[in-house]
C-alpha positions as CSV (number, residue, x, y, z in Angstrom):
1,M,143.2,-197.8,-113.1
2,A,142.6,-194.1,-113.9
3,A,144.7,-191.8,-111.7
4,I,143.8,-188.1,-112.1
5,L,145.4,-185.1,-110.5
6,G,143.4,-181.9,-110.2
7,I,145.1,-178.5,-109.7
8,S,144.0,-175.0,-108.8
9,A,146.6,-172.3,-108.8
10,F,147.8,-168.8,-109.5
11,Y,144.8,-166.9,-108.1
12,H,143.6,-167.7,-104.6
13,D,144.0,-170.8,-102.4
14,S,146.0,-173.1,-104.6
15,A,145.3,-176.8,-104.1
16,A,145.7,-180.2,-105.4
17,A,143.4,-183.3,-105.4
18,L,144.0,-186.9,-106.4
19,V,141.2,-189.1,-107.7
20,V,141.8,-192.8,-108.5
21,D,139.1,-194.8,-110.2
22,G,136.6,-192.2,-109.1
23,R,137.5,-192.4,-105.4
24,I,138.8,-189.3,-103.7
25,I,142.2,-190.2,-102.3
26,A,143.6,-186.9,-101.1
27,A,143.1,-183.2,-101.4
28,A,144.9,-180.2,-99.7
29,Q,145.6,-176.5,-100.0
30,E,149.1,-175.4,-100.5
31,E,148.9,-172.9,-97.6
32,R,148.9,-175.7,-95.1
33,F,152.4,-176.7,-96.2
34,S,153.9,-173.4,-97.2
35,R,152.4,-171.6,-94.1
36,K,151.5,-168.6,-96.4
37,K,147.8,-167.9,-96.0
38,H,145.8,-168.2,-99.2
39,D,149.0,-169.2,-101.0
40,A,148.3,-168.7,-104.8
41,D,151.6,-170.2,-106.1
42,F,151.7,-173.6,-107.8
43,P,150.7,-176.2,-105.2
44,S,154.0,-178.1,-105.4
45,R,153.8,-179.4,-101.8
46,A,150.2,-180.3,-102.0
47,V,150.9,-182.2,-105.2
48,T,153.7,-184.1,-103.5
49,Y,151.5,-185.0,-100.6
50,C,148.6,-186.2,-102.8
51,L,150.8,-188.4,-104.9
52,A,152.5,-189.8,-101.8
53,E,149.1,-190.5,-100.3
54,G,148.2,-192.5,-103.4
55,G,151.5,-194.2,-103.6
56,L,152.1,-192.7,-107.1
57,S,154.6,-190.6,-108.9
58,A,153.8,-188.0,-111.6
59,S,154.6,-190.6,-114.3
60,D,151.8,-192.9,-113.0
61,L,149.2,-190.3,-113.6
62,D,146.8,-190.8,-116.5
63,W,145.4,-187.2,-116.6
64,V,146.1,-183.9,-115.1
65,G,143.4,-181.2,-115.0
66,F,143.4,-177.5,-114.3
67,Y,140.4,-175.8,-112.8
68,D,139.8,-173.1,-115.3
69,K,140.6,-171.9,-118.9
70,P,143.3,-169.3,-118.7
71,L,143.0,-168.2,-122.4
72,L,139.3,-167.4,-121.9
73,K,140.0,-165.6,-118.7
74,F,142.7,-163.6,-120.5
75,E,140.2,-162.6,-123.2
76,R,137.9,-161.2,-120.5
77,L,140.8,-159.2,-118.9
78,L,141.8,-157.7,-122.2
79,E,138.2,-156.8,-123.2
80,T,137.6,-155.2,-119.8
81,Y,140.8,-153.2,-119.9
82,L,140.1,-152.0,-123.4
83,A,136.6,-151.0,-122.4
84,Y,138.0,-148.8,-119.6
85,V,141.0,-147.3,-121.5
86,P,142.9,-145.4,-120.3
87,S,141.8,-145.6,-116.7
88,G,142.6,-149.3,-116.4
89,F,146.2,-149.0,-117.5
90,R,147.7,-149.3,-114.0
91,S,145.8,-152.4,-113.3
92,F,146.7,-153.8,-116.7
93,R,150.4,-153.1,-116.2
94,R,150.3,-154.9,-112.8
95,A,148.5,-158.0,-114.1
96,M,150.5,-158.6,-117.3
97,P,153.8,-159.8,-116.0
98,L,152.3,-162.8,-114.3
99,W,150.1,-163.6,-117.3
100,L,153.0,-163.4,-119.8
101,R,155.4,-165.3,-117.5
102,T,153.0,-168.0,-116.2
103,K,149.3,-168.1,-117.0
104,L,149.5,-168.0,-120.8
105,R,152.0,-170.8,-120.7
106,L,150.3,-173.2,-118.3
107,P,150.9,-176.5,-120.1
108,R,154.7,-175.8,-120.0
109,V,154.5,-174.5,-116.4
110,L,152.5,-177.5,-115.3
111,G,154.9,-179.9,-117.0
112,R,157.9,-178.2,-115.4
113,E,156.3,-178.2,-112.0
114,L,155.6,-181.9,-112.3
115,G,159.2,-182.5,-112.9
116,S,158.7,-183.3,-116.6
117,R,157.7,-186.8,-115.6
118,Y,154.2,-186.4,-116.7
119,T,154.0,-186.4,-120.5
120,K,150.3,-187.0,-121.2
121,R,147.4,-184.6,-121.8
122,F,146.4,-181.6,-119.7
123,V,142.7,-180.8,-119.4
124,F,141.5,-177.3,-118.8
125,A,137.9,-177.1,-117.5
126,E,135.8,-174.0,-117.3
127,H,135.9,-172.5,-113.8
128,H,132.2,-172.9,-113.0
129,E,132.2,-176.4,-114.5
130,S,134.9,-177.3,-111.9
131,H,132.8,-175.7,-109.2
132,A,129.7,-177.6,-110.4
133,A,131.6,-180.9,-110.5
134,S,132.9,-180.4,-107.0
135,A,129.4,-179.8,-105.8
136,F,127.5,-182.6,-107.5
137,Y,129.9,-185.6,-107.9
138,P,130.7,-186.0,-104.1
139,S,127.1,-185.4,-103.1
140,P,124.7,-188.2,-102.0
141,F,122.3,-187.4,-104.9
142,D,121.8,-189.3,-108.1
143,E,120.1,-186.3,-109.5
144,A,120.2,-182.7,-108.3
145,A,120.1,-179.0,-109.4
146,I,123.5,-177.3,-109.3
147,L,124.0,-173.6,-108.4
148,T,127.5,-172.0,-108.4
149,I,128.2,-168.5,-107.3
150,D,131.5,-166.7,-106.9
151,G,133.4,-163.6,-107.8
152,V,134.3,-164.4,-111.4
153,G,135.7,-167.4,-113.3
154,E,136.5,-166.7,-117.0
155,W,133.3,-164.7,-117.7
156,A,130.7,-166.4,-115.5
157,T,130.0,-165.1,-112.0
158,A,127.1,-167.5,-111.3
159,S,125.7,-170.5,-113.2
160,F,123.1,-173.2,-112.8
161,G,122.2,-176.5,-114.3
162,M,121.6,-180.2,-113.5
163,G,123.6,-183.2,-112.5
164,R,122.3,-186.7,-113.4
165,G,124.2,-189.9,-112.8
166,N,127.7,-189.2,-114.0
167,K,126.9,-186.1,-116.1
168,I,126.5,-182.4,-115.3
169,E,125.2,-179.7,-117.6
170,L,125.2,-176.0,-116.9
171,T,122.6,-174.2,-118.9
172,H,122.5,-170.6,-117.6
173,Q,125.0,-168.1,-116.3
174,L,125.4,-164.6,-115.1
175,V,128.4,-162.8,-116.5
176,F,131.0,-160.3,-115.4
177,P,131.1,-157.6,-114.2
178,H,127.7,-158.3,-112.6
179,S,128.8,-160.5,-109.6
180,L,127.4,-161.2,-106.2
181,G,130.8,-162.3,-105.0
182,L,132.4,-159.1,-106.1
183,L,129.5,-157.0,-104.6
184,Y,130.2,-158.7,-101.3
185,S,133.9,-158.2,-101.7
186,A,133.4,-154.5,-102.5
187,L,131.6,-154.1,-99.1
188,T,134.4,-156.1,-97.5
189,Y,136.9,-153.6,-98.8
190,Y,134.8,-150.6,-97.9
191,T,134.3,-151.8,-94.3
192,G,138.1,-152.1,-93.9
193,F,138.7,-155.8,-94.3
194,R,140.8,-157.7,-96.8
195,V,139.2,-158.8,-100.0
196,N,139.2,-162.6,-100.6
197,S,139.8,-163.3,-96.9
198,G,137.7,-160.9,-94.9
199,E,134.2,-161.7,-96.3
200,Y,133.4,-164.0,-93.4
201,K,134.2,-161.2,-91.0
202,V,131.5,-159.1,-92.7
203,M,129.1,-162.0,-92.3
204,G,130.0,-162.2,-88.6
205,L,129.7,-158.4,-88.1
206,A,126.2,-158.2,-89.8
207,P,124.1,-159.2,-86.8
208,Y,125.5,-156.2,-84.8
209,G,124.0,-153.8,-87.3
210,K,120.7,-152.9,-88.9
211,P,120.1,-153.3,-92.7
212,R,119.4,-149.6,-93.0
213,Y,121.2,-149.3,-96.4
214,V,119.3,-152.0,-98.3
215,D,117.1,-149.4,-100.1
216,L,120.3,-147.7,-101.3
217,F,121.6,-150.9,-102.7
218,Y,118.5,-151.5,-104.8
219,E,118.0,-147.9,-105.8
220,H,121.6,-147.2,-106.9
221,L,123.9,-150.3,-106.9
222,L,121.9,-153.0,-108.6
223,D,118.7,-153.8,-110.5
224,L,117.5,-157.2,-109.1
225,K,115.1,-159.4,-111.0
226,D,112.7,-162.0,-109.7
227,D,114.9,-164.8,-110.9
228,G,117.9,-163.6,-108.9
229,S,119.7,-162.1,-111.9
230,F,120.8,-158.5,-111.6
231,R,122.8,-155.8,-113.3
232,M,125.1,-153.5,-111.3
233,D,125.7,-149.8,-111.9
234,M,129.5,-150.0,-112.5
235,S,130.0,-146.3,-111.9
236,Y,129.9,-147.1,-108.2
237,F,132.6,-149.7,-108.5
238,N,136.3,-149.7,-109.5
239,Y,137.3,-153.3,-109.8
240,C,137.1,-153.5,-113.6
241,Q,139.7,-150.8,-114.2
242,G,141.4,-150.0,-110.9
243,L,143.2,-151.3,-107.9
244,T,140.4,-150.8,-105.5
245,M,136.9,-152.2,-105.3
246,T,134.8,-149.0,-104.9
247,S,134.7,-145.6,-106.6
248,P,134.4,-142.1,-105.2
249,K,130.7,-142.2,-106.3
250,F,130.2,-145.2,-104.0
251,H,131.9,-143.3,-101.1
252,R,129.7,-140.3,-101.6
253,L,126.6,-142.5,-101.5
254,F,127.5,-144.1,-98.2
255,G,128.9,-141.0,-96.5
256,G,132.6,-141.2,-96.6
257,P,135.8,-143.1,-97.6
258,P,136.4,-146.7,-96.8
259,R,137.3,-147.6,-93.2
260,K,141.0,-147.9,-92.8
261,P,142.0,-151.4,-91.7
262,E,142.5,-151.9,-88.0
263,T,140.7,-148.7,-87.0
264,P,137.8,-148.9,-84.6
265,L,134.5,-150.2,-86.1
266,T,131.5,-147.8,-86.1
267,Q,127.8,-148.3,-86.4
268,R,128.1,-147.5,-90.1
269,E,130.3,-150.6,-90.8
270,M,127.9,-152.8,-88.8
271,D,124.9,-151.4,-90.7
272,L,126.7,-151.8,-94.0
273,A,127.5,-155.4,-93.2
274,A,123.9,-156.1,-92.2
275,S,122.7,-154.5,-95.5
276,V,125.0,-156.4,-97.8
277,Q,124.2,-159.7,-96.0
278,A,120.5,-159.1,-96.3
279,V,120.8,-158.3,-100.1
280,T,123.0,-161.4,-100.5
281,E,120.5,-163.6,-98.8
282,E,117.6,-162.2,-100.9
283,I,119.6,-162.8,-104.2
284,M,120.5,-166.3,-103.2
285,L,117.0,-167.2,-102.2
286,R,115.6,-165.8,-105.5
287,M,118.3,-167.7,-107.5
288,A,117.4,-171.0,-105.6
289,R,113.7,-170.6,-106.2
290,H,114.3,-169.8,-109.9
291,V,116.6,-172.9,-110.3
292,H,113.9,-175.0,-108.7
293,R,111.2,-173.7,-111.1
294,Q,113.5,-174.3,-114.1
295,T,114.7,-177.8,-113.1
296,G,112.0,-179.3,-110.9
297,A,114.7,-181.0,-108.9
298,K,114.2,-182.0,-105.3
299,N,117.9,-181.6,-104.3
300,L,120.3,-178.7,-104.7
301,C,124.2,-178.7,-104.7
302,L,126.1,-175.5,-104.1
303,A,129.7,-174.4,-104.7
304,G,131.7,-171.3,-105.4
305,G,133.0,-168.9,-102.8
306,V,129.6,-167.3,-102.1
307,A,128.4,-170.8,-101.1
308,L,130.5,-170.3,-97.9
309,N,127.9,-167.8,-96.8
310,C,126.4,-170.2,-94.3
311,V,123.7,-167.8,-93.2
312,A,122.3,-167.7,-96.7
313,N,122.7,-171.4,-97.0
314,G,120.6,-171.9,-93.8
315,R,117.8,-169.7,-95.2
316,I,117.8,-171.6,-98.5
317,L,117.4,-174.9,-96.7
318,R,114.7,-173.6,-94.3
319,E,112.8,-171.2,-96.6
320,G,113.6,-172.5,-100.1
321,P,111.8,-175.1,-102.2
322,F,114.4,-177.9,-102.1
323,D,114.1,-181.0,-99.9
324,A,117.9,-181.3,-99.3
325,L,121.0,-179.2,-99.8
326,W,124.6,-180.3,-100.2
327,V,127.4,-177.7,-100.2
328,Q,131.0,-178.5,-101.2
329,P,133.1,-178.1,-98.0
330,A,135.9,-176.5,-100.1
331,A,133.5,-174.3,-102.0
332,G,136.0,-171.7,-103.1
333,D,138.8,-172.0,-105.6
334,A,140.6,-174.8,-103.7
335,G,137.6,-177.1,-104.4
336,G,138.1,-176.5,-108.1
337,A,141.1,-178.9,-108.0
338,L,138.8,-181.7,-106.8
339,G,136.1,-180.7,-109.2
340,V,138.2,-180.9,-112.3
341,A,139.6,-184.3,-111.3
342,L,136.1,-185.7,-110.9
343,L,134.9,-184.0,-114.1
344,I,137.6,-185.8,-116.1
345,H,136.7,-189.1,-114.5
346,H,133.0,-189.0,-115.0
347,Q,132.3,-186.5,-117.8
348,L,135.3,-186.8,-120.0
349,L,136.0,-190.5,-119.5
350,G,132.3,-191.5,-119.1
351,R,133.0,-193.6,-116.0
352,P,130.0,-194.6,-113.9
353,R,129.2,-192.9,-110.6
354,Q,127.7,-194.4,-107.5
355,P,126.6,-191.7,-105.1
356,G,128.0,-192.2,-101.6
357,V,126.0,-192.2,-98.4
358,P,126.2,-189.8,-96.6
359,D,128.5,-188.4,-99.3
360,S,131.7,-189.4,-101.1
361,Q,134.0,-186.8,-99.4
362,G,134.7,-188.7,-96.2
363,G,134.0,-185.8,-93.9
364,S,136.4,-183.7,-96.0
365,L,139.2,-185.3,-94.0
366,L,141.5,-185.6,-97.1
367,G,144.8,-184.1,-95.9
368,P,147.9,-185.7,-94.2
369,A,147.7,-187.6,-90.9
370,Y,150.6,-188.3,-88.5
371,S,150.9,-191.6,-86.6
372,D,151.4,-191.7,-82.8
373,A,155.0,-192.8,-83.5
374,E,155.7,-189.7,-85.6
375,I,154.1,-187.4,-83.0
376,E,156.1,-188.9,-80.1
377,R,159.3,-188.8,-82.1
378,Y,158.7,-185.1,-82.7
379,L,157.8,-184.3,-79.1
380,R,160.9,-186.0,-77.9
381,S,163.0,-184.1,-80.4
382,V,161.9,-180.8,-78.9
383,E,162.0,-182.1,-75.3
384,A,158.4,-181.4,-74.7
385,P,156.8,-183.0,-71.6
386,Y,153.7,-185.0,-72.3
387,T,151.3,-187.6,-71.0
388,R,150.5,-190.6,-73.2
389,Y,147.1,-192.3,-72.9
390,D,146.7,-196.0,-73.8
391,S,143.3,-195.8,-75.4
392,D,141.0,-193.4,-77.2
393,D,138.5,-193.6,-74.3
394,E,141.1,-192.5,-71.8
395,L,142.2,-189.7,-74.1
396,C,138.7,-188.4,-74.6
397,D,137.9,-188.6,-70.8
398,A,141.0,-186.6,-70.0
399,V,140.4,-183.9,-72.6
400,A,136.7,-183.7,-71.7
401,A,137.6,-183.1,-68.1
402,A,139.9,-180.3,-69.2
403,L,137.2,-178.7,-71.3
404,A,134.8,-179.0,-68.3
405,E,137.2,-176.9,-66.3
406,E,137.0,-174.2,-69.0
407,K,140.5,-175.1,-70.4
408,V,141.1,-174.2,-74.0
409,V,142.3,-177.3,-75.9
410,G,144.3,-177.6,-79.1
411,W,143.0,-180.8,-80.8
412,F,145.2,-182.3,-83.5
413,Q,143.9,-185.7,-84.7
414,G,143.9,-187.8,-87.9
415,R,143.7,-186.5,-91.4
416,M,143.7,-182.7,-92.0
417,E,140.5,-181.1,-93.3
418,F,140.2,-179.9,-96.9
419,G,138.5,-176.5,-97.1
420,P,138.5,-173.5,-94.8
421,R,136.7,-175.0,-91.8
422,A,138.2,-177.0,-88.9
423,L,135.9,-180.0,-88.5
424,G,137.5,-181.7,-85.5
425,A,140.9,-182.7,-86.9
426,R,142.8,-179.4,-86.6
427,S,140.6,-177.6,-84.0
428,I,140.7,-175.4,-81.0
429,L,138.0,-176.5,-78.5
430,G,136.3,-174.8,-75.6
431,D,133.3,-175.2,-73.2
432,A,130.3,-173.7,-75.0
433,R,128.6,-173.2,-71.6
434,S,131.1,-170.6,-70.5
435,P,130.1,-166.9,-70.9
436,R,133.8,-166.0,-70.9
437,M,134.9,-168.4,-73.6
438,Q,134.2,-166.3,-76.7
439,A,136.2,-163.3,-75.6
440,T,139.0,-165.5,-74.2
441,M,139.4,-167.5,-77.4
442,N,139.2,-164.4,-79.7
443,L,141.6,-162.1,-77.8
444,K,144.0,-164.5,-76.0
445,I,144.1,-167.5,-78.4
446,K,143.2,-166.3,-81.9
447,F,144.4,-162.7,-81.5
448,R,141.5,-161.5,-83.6
449,E,138.5,-159.2,-83.5
450,S,136.3,-159.7,-80.4
451,F,133.0,-159.7,-82.4
452,R,133.9,-162.8,-84.3
453,P,131.4,-165.7,-83.5
454,F,132.5,-169.3,-82.9
455,A,130.8,-172.4,-84.1
456,P,129.2,-175.2,-82.0
457,A,130.1,-178.8,-82.6
458,V,127.2,-180.9,-81.5
459,L,126.4,-184.6,-81.5
460,R,124.1,-185.1,-84.4
461,D,121.6,-187.1,-82.3
462,H,121.2,-184.0,-80.1
463,V,121.1,-181.3,-82.7
464,D,117.4,-180.6,-82.5
465,E,117.6,-180.2,-78.7
466,F,119.9,-177.2,-79.1
467,F,119.1,-175.7,-82.5
468,E,116.0,-175.2,-84.7
469,M,116.9,-178.1,-86.9
470,R,115.1,-181.4,-87.7
471,P,116.0,-184.5,-85.6
472,E,119.4,-185.8,-86.8
473,E,119.5,-183.2,-89.5
474,E,123.0,-183.0,-90.9
475,S,125.4,-180.1,-91.1
476,P,128.8,-181.9,-90.9
477,H,130.9,-179.3,-92.7
478,M,129.8,-176.2,-90.7
479,L,128.1,-174.6,-93.7
480,L,124.6,-174.0,-92.3
481,V,123.5,-171.4,-89.8
482,A,120.5,-172.2,-87.6
483,P,118.8,-170.4,-84.7
484,V,119.4,-171.6,-81.2
485,H,116.4,-173.6,-79.9
486,P,114.0,-171.3,-78.0
487,G,114.1,-173.6,-75.1
488,K,117.9,-173.0,-74.7
489,R,117.7,-169.2,-75.0
490,L,118.0,-166.6,-72.2
491,D,116.1,-163.4,-72.3
492,P,118.6,-160.5,-72.1
493,D,115.7,-158.1,-71.2
494,S,117.0,-154.9,-69.5
495,R,120.6,-156.0,-69.6
496,I,121.0,-154.7,-73.2
497,E,119.5,-151.3,-72.5
498,G,122.1,-148.6,-73.2
499,L,124.5,-151.1,-74.8
500,W,125.8,-150.5,-78.3
501,G,127.0,-152.7,-81.1
502,I,129.7,-155.1,-79.9
503,D,128.9,-154.5,-76.3
504,W,125.9,-156.9,-76.9
505,L,128.5,-159.6,-77.0
506,N,128.9,-159.5,-73.2
507,V,125.3,-160.4,-72.5
508,P,124.7,-164.2,-72.5
509,R,121.8,-165.2,-74.8
510,S,121.5,-168.9,-74.2
511,V,122.8,-171.8,-72.1
512,I,125.6,-172.2,-74.6
513,P,126.6,-168.5,-74.8
514,A,130.1,-169.1,-76.3
515,V,128.5,-170.2,-79.6
516,T,125.3,-168.1,-79.6
517,H,125.6,-165.0,-81.8
518,V,123.9,-161.7,-80.9
519,D,120.9,-162.6,-83.2
520,Y,120.5,-166.1,-81.5
521,S,122.1,-167.8,-84.5
522,A,124.9,-170.4,-84.6
523,R,127.0,-171.9,-87.4
524,V,126.3,-175.6,-86.6
525,Q,128.6,-178.6,-87.1
526,T,126.9,-181.9,-86.5
527,V,129.3,-184.7,-85.4
528,D,128.5,-188.3,-86.0
529,D,130.4,-191.6,-85.4
530,A,130.7,-192.5,-89.1
531,R,132.6,-189.4,-90.2
532,Y,134.3,-188.3,-87.1
533,P,134.6,-191.2,-84.6
534,L,137.2,-189.8,-82.3
535,F,135.7,-186.3,-82.2
536,A,132.3,-187.9,-81.5
537,G,133.9,-189.9,-78.7
538,L,135.2,-186.7,-77.2
539,L,131.8,-185.0,-77.4
540,R,130.2,-188.0,-75.8
541,A,132.7,-188.0,-72.9
542,F,132.1,-184.3,-72.4
543,A,128.3,-184.9,-72.4
544,R,128.7,-187.7,-69.8
545,Q,130.7,-185.3,-67.5
546,T,128.6,-182.2,-68.0
547,G,125.3,-183.1,-69.5
548,C,126.1,-180.9,-72.5
549,P,126.8,-182.5,-76.0
550,V,128.1,-179.1,-77.4
551,V,131.6,-177.6,-77.5
552,V,133.1,-174.6,-79.2
553,N,135.0,-175.6,-82.3
554,T,137.3,-173.1,-84.1
555,S,140.2,-173.6,-86.4
556,F,143.6,-174.3,-85.0
557,N,145.5,-171.2,-86.0
558,V,146.0,-167.6,-85.0
559,R,145.0,-164.6,-87.0
560,G,146.9,-164.2,-90.2
561,E,148.2,-167.8,-90.3
562,P,146.8,-170.9,-92.1
563,I,145.3,-173.7,-90.0
564,V,148.1,-175.9,-88.6
565,G,149.2,-178.8,-90.8
566,S,151.9,-180.6,-88.9
567,P,152.8,-181.4,-85.3
568,A,155.5,-178.7,-85.5
569,D,152.8,-176.1,-86.5
570,A,150.5,-177.2,-83.7
571,Y,153.3,-177.1,-81.1
572,R,154.4,-173.7,-82.2
573,C,150.8,-172.4,-81.9
574,F,150.5,-174.0,-78.5
575,L,153.7,-172.2,-77.3
576,A,152.8,-168.8,-78.7
577,T,149.2,-168.6,-77.4
578,N,147.2,-169.1,-74.2
579,I,146.0,-172.6,-75.2
580,D,145.9,-174.6,-72.0
581,V,146.1,-178.1,-73.3
582,L,147.4,-179.7,-76.5
583,A,146.1,-183.1,-77.6
584,M,148.1,-184.6,-80.5
585,G,147.2,-188.2,-81.2
586,R,147.2,-189.9,-77.7
587,F,149.7,-187.4,-76.3
588,V,148.5,-184.5,-74.1
589,L,150.6,-181.5,-73.2
590,H,149.7,-179.0,-70.4
591,K,150.6,-175.3,-70.5
592,A,151.4,-175.6,-66.8
593,N,154.5,-177.5,-67.9
594,H,155.4,-174.8,-70.5
595,R,156.0,-171.1,-70.6
596,V,154.0,-169.0,-73.1
597,L,156.6,-167.7,-75.6
598,D,156.4,-164.7,-77.9
599,H,156.8,-165.3,-81.6
600,H,160.5,-164.5,-81.7
601,E,161.1,-167.0,-78.8
602,V,159.0,-169.7,-80.6
603,A,161.1,-169.3,-83.8
604,T,164.3,-169.4,-81.8
605,H,163.2,-172.4,-79.7
606,L,162.2,-174.5,-82.7
607,A,165.3,-173.4,-84.7
608,Q,167.4,-174.8,-81.9
609,F,166.0,-178.2,-82.9
610,Q,166.1,-177.4,-86.6
611,L,162.4,-178.0,-86.8
612,D,160.9,-174.6,-87.5
C-alpha cells in the first residue's frame, strides 16, 4: 500500500488530500473546519479529517507532498523586490517575517504539524506541476493536453503540456509578472472587490456592462500574440513592488481611483468588468487553440485559478478545437494538494493509472459526511423540532413540495464538496421558475450583492431541453456557462426601455428566470444518478410535481463565511437567515417552528449548548 498525503498551505485556500494506492480517499479545505474564509494557515483540521477518513495516522503515511517549491518562489520574490528597489521595501518588509518564520523552513514546519510522527521524505512539486496533475490524473482521458493558468506559482503564471497514461510533461510556460490571473485580480481590485475572492463577482457583473474599454487594454496594458502569450506594461500595475494592484497611471487611463468597497456600483465598473472578461476569454481561446496546434490532442484538461472562469470555459468547449474538456473542480490552490499527491503516486513512483469513467473524483464529494444518528443526536442536543422521514423517496417528495411552494431550502446531505462550488451536498435550493427567487436569495438569505447570478442544477437527461448543450452533455462541477435554450427564453421587448444596469435583473428572461443571467447565460450543473443519487432523486421528485427538472443551487453559506461543513454550521446558518426549510439527512426542520435570530443570538443560543 502507498498512502500519500498532499498539502497546500500558507498562501490561499489551504487544503489536504489523501491518496491511497492511486485512489482518492479524501480532500478538504481548511476553511470548512476553521470557519475562516480562504484560511491560509497549515490545514491541520483538514489533515486530521483526511487521515481519519482513511483510517490512518501520520506514521502510516509513505509520502507527504507539498504543492509548490518555496525556495524557488522565494527566489522570485527577492529578484522582484531587487528590481524595484527602493519602492518595493514596504511590501518586502511585510512579506519577510512569514517567510523567515515558516516558508523557508517548511520540512521542519510540516514535520512539527504532523506531530513528529511522520519521519519519511517530503516532496516539493512545482506549483503548475501540481495544478497539471490535479487536472489530468482524475480526468477520464488516457491522453490529453493540459493547460494551467493562475496568478503566479514560483515563476510560471501559465503552462501547457501533455498527459499520457501515468505521466505528465509541461513543455511551455508564461512567466511572472505577465499573468492573466493577476490582470483579472487587478481589475477586481480596481472595481472595488477583494483580490483572491472577488474575481467571480467581476465575472457575474460583466454581463451588465459593455466591453467599451477593450481597446484600451490592448493599446496600453498588454501586447497579445496569436498564441495567447502576452507581455504587460508594468507601469500600469503595482503588484510587483507595492501593496495595491494598480498604479496611478492605471487610474488616469480609466478615469479615476479604484472604487471604494461597498460603495454603489456605476456603469464604469460594469463596463470594466465586461472588458476584462472579454479580454480574458480571448486570451484563453487563443491559448487553447495554440495548445491544440502544438499537441494535436483531442482532449483538454484545465486547472489553476483562472480555470474557474466558467464563461471562458464554456466558450473553449463550444468554439475551441477540442472534442472534450475536463476542469479540476478545485482548480485553485486547494486542488494543488490533490495534484501533488497524485503526482507522487503516478509520476514519482511510476504506478500505473486507469482513467475513471466518468472521472476519478467521485463528483468531488470528498469531504466529511454525517450519519443520521449523528445528525439526530445534534438536533436533540439543541432541542430543535424536526420531522424524520423513513425513506429517501419520502424525503425528496417533501422537500420538492416545499420548493414548489417557493420555499428556500438548506440541503445538507452526504459528503462535503471539495472545491468552491456547492454541488448538491452543502447547497441552498430554490424554485428556478420564480421571478422573485434571485433577489430573495441574494438579499435575504446570502446577504450579498443583488446582481450576483445563481446556477441551475438540471437533470442531465434534460440539459439540452433548457440549455444550448448537446444531449446529456456533462457539466457536473458547475464549471461551464451555456446559453439558455431559445425555446425557453422570454423576449423582454419594451420592458427594458429606460432601465439601467442592475435594473435589468428585474425583467424575467426565460421560464427559469431565477437562473437566467441578463445575457441569457447560465452556469450549468448537470445532475446524474451515478454521482449524485439523492440530489438527482430530489430533482426527479420536483419534476414530477412541477414539470420542471431545474432548481436553483447555490452554496450553503452567507456572505463572508465558508460553505457549511457540519450540522452545527448548517443549523446556525438556518437560524440566522430566512431559509424556510432545512433538510439534514432524513430530518427536515421548518422555519415556522423557529424564530429568525440575529448573529449575536445565534452565538448565544449555540453557546448555551456548548456547540458553537
